[in-house]
C-alpha positions as CSV (number, residue, x, y, z in Angstrom):
1,M,10.8,-127.7,23.4
2,K,13.2,-129.7,24.6
3,R,14.2,-129.2,28.5
4,N,15.9,-126.6,29.6
5,A,19.4,-128.0,31.3
6,I,20.2,-124.4,33.0
7,K,17.0,-125.1,34.7
8,D,17.6,-128.7,36.0
9,T,20.6,-127.7,37.5
10,L,19.4,-125.1,38.9
11,L,16.8,-126.6,40.6
12,K,19.6,-129.4,41.5
13,G,21.4,-126.6,44.2
14,K,24.0,-126.4,41.6
15,T,25.8,-123.2,40.0
16,V,25.9,-122.3,36.4
17,F,28.3,-120.3,34.9
18,G,28.4,-118.5,31.5
19,P,30.2,-114.9,29.6
20,F,28.5,-112.3,28.5
21,C,29.0,-112.6,24.4
22,K,29.5,-109.8,21.8
23,I,31.0,-111.2,19.3
24,Q,29.1,-112.3,16.2
25,D,30.8,-115.5,15.2
26,P,29.6,-118.9,15.7
27,T,33.0,-119.8,16.7
28,M,33.4,-118.2,19.9
29,I,30.3,-119.6,20.8
30,E,31.9,-123.2,20.0
31,I,34.8,-122.5,22.2
32,A,32.3,-121.2,25.2
33,A,31.0,-124.7,25.1
34,L,34.1,-126.6,24.4
35,A,35.7,-124.7,27.6
36,G,33.0,-126.4,29.6
37,F,30.9,-123.5,30.5
38,D,27.0,-123.7,31.0
39,F,25.6,-121.1,29.1
40,V,26.4,-118.5,27.2
41,I,24.5,-115.0,27.2
42,L,24.1,-113.2,23.6
43,D,24.0,-109.2,24.7
44,M,21.9,-107.4,22.5
45,E,21.6,-104.7,25.0
46,H,25.2,-103.8,24.6
47,G,26.2,-105.7,21.7
48,P,26.0,-105.2,18.0
49,F,23.2,-108.3,17.7
50,S,20.1,-108.3,15.5
51,I,17.3,-110.9,15.8
52,E,19.1,-112.3,12.3
53,S,22.9,-112.6,14.1
54,V,21.3,-113.9,17.5
55,Q,19.2,-116.4,15.5
56,N,22.2,-118.0,14.3
57,L,24.5,-118.1,17.2
58,I,21.6,-120.0,19.3
59,R,22.1,-122.6,16.5
60,A,25.3,-122.9,17.3
61,A,24.7,-123.3,20.7
62,E,22.5,-125.6,20.0
63,A,25.0,-127.9,17.9
64,K,27.4,-128.1,20.7
65,G,25.0,-128.3,23.6
66,I,25.3,-125.4,25.7
67,T,22.2,-123.3,26.4
68,P,21.6,-119.9,24.8
69,I,20.2,-116.9,27.2
70,V,19.4,-113.6,25.1
71,R,19.7,-110.0,26.9
72,V,17.5,-108.1,25.2
73,T,17.9,-104.0,24.6
74,E,15.0,-103.6,27.1
75,N,11.4,-104.3,28.4
76,S,10.0,-104.8,25.1
77,D,7.0,-107.5,24.4
78,S,8.0,-107.4,20.8
79,L,11.4,-107.9,21.3
80,I,10.6,-110.4,24.1
81,L,8.3,-112.4,21.7
82,R,10.8,-112.4,18.5
83,T,14.0,-113.5,20.7
84,L,11.6,-116.3,22.4
85,D,10.5,-117.2,18.8
86,V,14.0,-117.5,17.1
87,G,14.6,-119.9,20.3
88,A,16.3,-118.5,22.8
89,K,15.8,-120.8,26.1
90,C,16.4,-118.2,28.4
91,I,15.3,-114.3,28.2
92,Q,17.4,-111.9,30.4
93,V,15.8,-108.4,30.6
94,P,17.5,-105.5,32.1
95,Q,16.5,-102.2,34.6
96,I,13.6,-103.9,36.4
97,S,12.7,-101.7,38.9
98,S,9.5,-102.3,40.1
99,K,6.3,-104.9,40.3
100,K,5.0,-103.2,37.3
101,D,8.0,-103.9,35.4
102,A,8.7,-108.0,36.2
103,E,4.8,-108.4,35.8
104,Y,5.4,-107.0,32.6
105,V,8.1,-109.5,31.4
106,V,5.7,-112.4,32.3
107,K,3.1,-111.5,30.3
108,A,5.7,-110.6,27.2
109,S,7.6,-114.4,27.8
110,K,4.8,-116.7,28.9
111,F,1.7,-118.1,27.1
112,Y,-2.0,-118.2,28.3
113,P,-2.4,-118.6,31.2
114,N,0.8,-117.5,32.6
115,G,1.1,-114.5,30.1
116,E,0.2,-112.8,27.1
117,R,2.7,-113.8,24.9
118,G,2.1,-113.6,21.1
119,M,0.9,-117.6,19.7
120,C,2.7,-118.9,16.3
121,R,3.7,-122.1,15.9
122,Y,5.4,-121.2,12.7
123,V,8.9,-120.5,14.2
124,R,11.9,-121.9,15.1
125,A,11.2,-122.1,18.7
126,A,8.4,-124.5,17.3
127,E,10.4,-126.4,15.1
128,Y,8.4,-124.6,12.0
129,T,5.1,-126.8,13.3
130,N,7.4,-129.6,13.5
131,I,6.3,-129.6,17.4
132,D,2.3,-130.3,17.7
133,A,1.2,-126.7,18.4
134,N,-0.4,-127.4,22.5
135,T,3.1,-129.3,23.1
136,H,4.9,-126.2,22.1
137,F,2.8,-123.6,23.9
138,S,2.5,-125.6,27.3
139,S,6.1,-126.5,27.1
140,A,7.5,-123.2,26.6
141,N,5.7,-121.6,29.7
142,N,7.4,-124.8,31.9
143,Q,11.1,-124.5,30.2
144,V,11.5,-121.2,29.0
145,I,13.8,-119.2,32.4
146,T,12.7,-115.4,33.1
147,I,15.7,-113.4,34.1
148,I,15.2,-109.9,35.4
149,H,18.3,-107.4,36.3
150,I,17.7,-105.0,39.3
151,E,20.4,-102.7,38.7
152,G,19.6,-99.8,40.9
153,L,18.5,-98.5,44.0
154,E,15.1,-98.5,43.0
155,G,14.8,-101.9,42.2
156,I,16.4,-102.9,45.5
157,E,14.1,-101.1,47.4
158,N,11.2,-102.7,45.4
159,L,12.7,-105.9,45.4
160,S,10.0,-107.2,47.7
161,E,7.3,-106.3,45.7
162,I,9.3,-107.4,42.5
163,L,9.5,-111.2,44.1
164,S,5.7,-111.4,44.7
165,V,5.6,-111.6,41.1
166,E,5.0,-115.3,40.1
167,G,6.9,-116.6,36.7
168,I,10.2,-114.8,37.4
169,D,12.9,-117.6,37.8
170,V,16.3,-115.7,38.5
171,I,17.0,-112.3,40.0
172,F,19.9,-110.7,38.7
173,L,21.9,-108.5,40.3
174,G,24.1,-106.2,38.1
175,P,26.6,-104.7,40.4
176,Y,28.2,-101.7,37.7
177,D,24.8,-100.4,37.3
178,L,24.3,-100.6,41.0
179,S,27.8,-99.0,41.8
180,Q,26.8,-96.2,39.8
181,S,23.5,-95.9,41.6
182,C,24.9,-96.0,44.9
183,G,27.2,-93.0,44.0
184,V,29.9,-94.6,43.5
185,P,30.3,-95.2,39.6
186,G,32.7,-98.5,38.6
187,Q,33.5,-99.8,42.3
188,V,31.8,-102.7,42.2
189,H,33.7,-103.6,45.4
190,H,32.6,-100.7,47.3
191,E,31.3,-101.6,50.6
192,K,27.7,-99.7,49.8
193,V,27.8,-102.2,47.0
194,I,28.2,-105.5,48.5
195,T,26.1,-104.6,51.2
196,K,22.7,-104.3,49.2
197,M,24.1,-107.3,47.2
198,K,24.5,-109.4,50.1
199,D,20.9,-108.2,51.7
200,A,19.8,-108.7,47.8
201,V,20.7,-112.5,47.6
202,A,19.5,-112.9,51.1
203,L,16.0,-111.7,50.5
204,A,15.7,-113.5,47.0
205,K,16.7,-116.9,48.4
206,A,14.2,-116.3,51.2
207,H,11.6,-116.0,48.3
208,G,12.6,-119.1,46.5
209,K,14.6,-117.4,44.2
210,F,17.4,-118.5,42.0
211,V,20.2,-115.5,42.2
212,G,22.6,-114.3,39.7
213,T,25.1,-111.8,39.2
214,F,28.0,-111.0,37.2
215,T,32.0,-111.3,38.1
216,E,35.4,-110.5,36.4
217,S,37.5,-113.2,38.7
218,V,37.3,-116.6,39.7
219,E,37.4,-115.4,43.4
220,D,34.5,-113.4,42.9
221,A,32.6,-116.0,41.4
222,K,33.5,-118.3,44.1
223,Q,32.8,-115.7,47.1
224,W,29.0,-115.1,45.7
225,Q,28.5,-118.6,44.6
226,N,29.2,-119.5,48.4
227,I,27.0,-116.8,49.5
228,G,24.0,-118.6,47.4
229,V,24.3,-117.4,44.4
230,Q,23.6,-119.8,41.2
231,Y,23.7,-118.3,38.1
232,I,27.2,-116.1,37.4
233,A,27.7,-115.0,34.7
234,Y,31.7,-114.5,34.4
235,A,33.2,-111.7,32.3
236,V,32.6,-110.6,28.7
237,D,34.1,-112.6,25.1
238,V,36.2,-109.5,24.2
239,G,37.6,-109.1,27.5
240,L,38.7,-112.6,28.2
241,V,40.1,-112.3,24.5
242,M,41.8,-109.1,25.3
243,N,43.2,-110.1,28.6
244,A,44.6,-113.3,26.9
245,Y,46.5,-111.4,24.6
246,K,47.6,-108.7,26.8
247,T,49.2,-111.5,28.8
248,I,51.2,-112.8,25.9
249,T,52.0,-109.6,24.8
250,N,53.5,-108.4,27.7
251,K,55.7,-111.8,28.7
252,I,57.4,-111.7,25.0
253,K,57.9,-108.1,25.0
254,N,59.0,-107.6,28.5
């Protein structure tokens, strides 16, 4: 497996940016790369993707030099396995609330001795056996980034234990689900939500973990970057297109 550009950038202390993607067209992936984003998150949880469509969008990302990340639908070993086998460089797993959840992610996404990911070299990730088996199995453990979503108060309360799990690279704080858990659904700028997130950022960084979150404005992205968040998911492709279209139509019609 080739070196993971996102991992190298994070280790240098720099911030990476990229959108969630729901549009099943490689054109959108190419545009994201040409616009200068560092990664795209292919959203299987809230998007209409299959493993087959994800595989082809990963190809598009690689062709344009942008890192393909996949958010799977759930913490499932078979789904994580299939997603990594088709070539995802980073796996993003939602709704992690406990140490046990986090350990399961590592077990599913890493080969021995770090985990128990199913072993097969006849897959796209190993270039269909073009990569030596030993090289594939060892490099995958080093180059695949594991990202877990902390999206509710249970996960926040268990964060210290979750952070003790070896093999988790990025703690991703989901503001929308967290706002619901805090009793202020959708109010991602509410003091309750911001306070919980800032405390979580500080704790994760104290444990040497990278932190990520979701933003919908440049101002918010800059704010979290200044606080120490290095992995920033910036909006969603469908929303970005909608906002651009509405800006144009409102100016023309009004």
